C-alpha positions in Angstrom: 74.9 73.7 66.8 73.1 77.1 67.2 74.2 77.2 70.8 77.8 77.1 69.8 77.4 79.9 67.4 75.8 82.0 70.1 78.6 81.2 72.6 81.2 82.2 70.0 79.4 85.5 69.3 79.1 86.3 73.0 82.7 85.4 73.5 83.8 87.7 70.7 81.7 90.6 72.1 83.2 90.1 75.6 86.8 90.1 74.2 85.9 93.3 72.3 84.6 94.9 75.5 87.8 93.9 77.3 89.9 95.3 74.5 88.1 98.7 74.7 88.5 98.7 78.5 92.2 98.2 78.1 92.5 101.0 75.6 90.6 103.3 78.0 92.8 102.4 80.9 96.0 103.0 78.8 94.7 106.3 77.6 93.8 107.4 81.2 97.3 106.4 82.5 99.0 108.4 79.7 96.8 111.4 80.4 97.5 111.2 84.1 101.3 111.1 83.5 101.1 114.1 81.1 99.2 116.1 83.7 101.7 115.2 86.4 104.6 116.3 84.2 102.8 119.6 83.4 102.2 120.3 87.2 105.9 119.6 87.9 107.0 122.0 85.1 104.6 124.7 86.4 106.0 124.4 89.9 109.6 124.6 88.6 108.7 127.7 86.5 107.1 129.4 89.5 110.2 128.8 91.6 112.5 130.2 88.8 110.3 133.3 88.5 110.6 134.3 92.1 
């Protein structure tokens, strides 16, 4: 009986870690896209200024 409780606790911890990892990946992808958009805007602005 104690073994089942330990298995459930370990499973919950692993799911929590996976959830945090997915949040981090999502945040990284969004940041990458924002940076990419800013770089494109900067290049367009430089072309317009010249």
